[in-house]
N, C-alpha and C positions, 0 to 999 in steps of 0.2 A: 504494500500500500504506500503510495507516495503522497506527500503533503503538497498541496497546491496553495501557495500563499496568496492572500488577497492584497493587491496593491493598496497602500495607504496614502492618503493625501496630506498636504501641509497642515490642515486643521485637526488631524487625528490626535486624540488625547495622549497617545504614546509618545508623541513628539513635542509636547508642550515644554519639556525641560531643556530644550536646546539652549546652548550657551555659546558665547563668542569662541570661535575656534572649532566648533562642531561641524560635521558634515551638513551641507545645505540641501534641503529638500527642493525638489523641482516643482515650480508652480503648475497648476492645472493647465494654463494656456500653453505651456511648453509640451506637456504630455499629450495634449489634444491636437497639436499641429501635425500636418502630414510629415512623415519622416521615413528614414530607411528602415528596413525590417529589423526586428529585434534579433540579437544573436544570443543563443543560450551560452552560458559561460561555466557555471558551477565551480567557482574558485573560492577557497577560504581566504578571508580578508580580516583586517582590523579596521573598525570604523569608529570614529570619535563621535560619541553621543553623550549628552548629559555631563560634559566636562571630563569624560574618561574614555579610554579605549576599550572597545568590546569586540569579541570575536563575532564574525558574521559570515554569510555566504553570498557571494555575488551570483545572482541567479540569471540575469540577462542584462544586456546593454545595447545601446545604439547611439548614433550621432543625432544631435538636435541643434536647433537654432542655426540652420544653414551649414551644418558640419563644423561649427566652431567648438562645440562641447560634446564630450561623451557623457551620457547619463546612464546610471546603473541602478538596477533594482537589487536592493540588498536586504536579506533577511537576517535579523540579529536575535530573534527570539522564535520560539516554536511557531507561532502564527502571526508574527509581526514583520512586515516588510514595507519598504517605501522606495521611491525613486529619488536618487541623489545626484548632484553634479559630481562627476568622478574627478577628484583632485588628490594628488599624492599627500598633501598636507593633512587630509582628513580621512582618506581611504587608502589602505596599503595592503598589498598581497601578503599573506602569511609566508614566512620563509619555508622553503621545502627542506626536509631533513635529509642529510647526507647519509648514505648507507656506509657503515664501517667496513 
């Protein structure tokens, strides 16, 4: 059985604790614009939310705003995900472990 997360929008109560330096959610008008197809990714990441780094999963991403930005859907809790602007300062891939 797979979990299909529901995309959350800016006004979602789970995102009310955002602080300066946290990942920035994507406004509805950007999500609703015609864009390139979403690309499934499924990569483990760190995301900065609520003033701290949390583990998450990058589920999908695509170009937005005329190709200027990558936006990414990230799930950081069992049933909580949102679309964020993908920036290294706030979203970072988890390092892969080296095999000894």
